[in-house]
N, C-alpha and C positions, 0 to 999 in steps of 0.2 A: 081076875080082878085087878091085878097090878096094871094091866093094860088100860083099864078104865081110869085109874088114878093118874097115870102118866100122860094121857092125852090132854087133860086140862092144863097140866104143867107145861107141856110143850107149846100149847097155844099162848100161854102167858109169856113164855120165853120168846116166842116169835113176835108177839106184840111189843114186848120190851125192846127187841132188836129193831123193829120198825120205828118205834118212837125215838130210839137213840139215833138212828140214821137220819130221820127227819130233823131232829134237833141239831145234829152236826151240819147238815146241809143249810139249815137256817143260819147257824152261826157263821159258816163260811160265806154265805151270801152277804150277810151284814158286814163282815170283815172286808170283803171285796168292795162293797159300796163305800165304806169309810176310806179305804186306800185310794179309790178313784177320786173321792171328794178332796182328800189331802193333796193328791197330785194336781188336781185342777186348781186348787187354791195356791199351791206352790208355783205352778206355771203362770198364774195371773200375777203373783207377787214378783216373779222374775221379769215378766213383761213390763210391769210398772217401773221396776228398777231400771230396766233398759231405756224406758222413756225418759226417766229422770237423768240418766247418763247422756242421752241425746240432747236434752235441754242444756246440760252443763257443757257438753262439747261444742254445741252451737254458740252458746254464750261466750265461751273462751275464744272461739274462732273470731267472733265479731269484735271482741275486745282486743284480740291480737292484731286484727286488721287496723283498728283505731290506733294502736300503739305504733304500728309500722308506717301508716300514712297520715297520722295526726288528724284523722277524721273517720267517721263511721262509714261503712260501705253504703253506697247509693245516696250519700249526702249531697244535697244541692242547696242552692241559696234559699229555695222555698220549701225545703223538706219539713214535714211536720211529723208528729208522733202517731200518725194513723197506723194501726196494725197492718202488717203485710203477711203474706203467706210464705212458708219456707219452701220456695220454689224459684226457678228462673234465675234472674240476674244476680240476686244476692248469693245463691249457692255457687254460681259460676265464678263470682269474684272471690269467694272464700276458698274455692278449690283450684284457683289459678287457671281457670279455663277461659277467662276474659282478660286479654292483655290491655284493654282500654281501662277497665276498672281495677286491675291488679297488674300494673306494668312491670313490677319486679318479679312477678310469677311466684310469689310466696304462697305455699299451700298451707292455709290456716285450718282447713277442715278435711278430715279423711274419714267420712262416715262409713259404717258397716252397711252392707246390702240388705234391702228389705227381703223378707221371705214371703212369698205369695202375695206380694203387693202391700205388705203391712210391716210396720215397725222397722224403718230404716230408710236407706237411700235408694231411689229408683229413677229411671228415665222413662217417662210415659210415651205413649204411641206417637205423640206429636214432637218428641225429642226434648221435652221440657224436664230438666232435673228437678226432683222433689225429695224432700225429707218428710216422711209420713209417720203418723203414730201407729199404735198397735191395732187401730181400727181402719187404717188405710187413708186417713185424712191428713192434709198438711197441717203443720203447726202454725200458730199465729205468733208473730214477732213484733215487738214494739221497741223502738230505739230512741234514746234521748238525743234527738238531733239538735235541740236548742242548747244543749250543754248545761242546763241548770241542775243536773244531778237528780231530777225527779221525772217520773212518768205517771201519767194519769192511770189509776187503778181501773182496769177494764170491768171489774166487778161492780164498781160504783158509777158507771156511766149514766145510769138512769136516775141518779140522785141529783137534787138541785145543786149540791155542793160536792162535786166529785172528790174522792180522796186521791192522794198521790202515794207513790212508792219511791223510796230512795234507791234508785238503781239506774244504770246506764242501758241495760237490756233486760227485757222480760219476755218469756216465752210460755205459751200454754197450748194445750190440746183441747179440742171441742168435746172430748170424751166419747163415750159409747154412742150417744145420740147424734154426734157429729155437729151439734149446735154450740158454738162458742158463747152464746148469750145465756144458755142455761148452765149455771155454775154448779149444780148439784153433782154432776159427774165429771166435770172438767179437772184436769191436772195442770198445775201451774208451777213455774220455776221458783216463785217467791213464797210458796207455801210449804 
């Protein structure tokens, strides 16, 4: 008779053990998901911080060029404040790779290399130097070529009375969608 009573108890013990193992596996799965989410959020925060650092480095380089040559890079008699991309001649001038634009060969910019074509400096297949955001798109740069200390705020371009920013240089990224006109996801140096 003792055998009859111990069999149900052994079944309950086995069921408890199975339930405990399932609960532990569920807890471990949730913990792993939370850690992955935290790592992903941390990596995104680091990437955004790196982009802001790129903005600041590029802005300092442009202002350093202005201090050295008493004019902004690519300034001409008819230069306007139309946004340009962070590629080509402006980077060559800032990195002392164009002796016509930077005859003293002062290196104002020393950017870090892009990884996988994103988030840094690269030279494309056509030989054009580019600084790209974490999505692989070049930054937009606007320079106060008329020297009035203001630049039209690109966020207000569609308004009848565009707003201005008190700055000599502004830089922004087109964001995840790559469209500089949609400001929901854009990252800007003045914000």
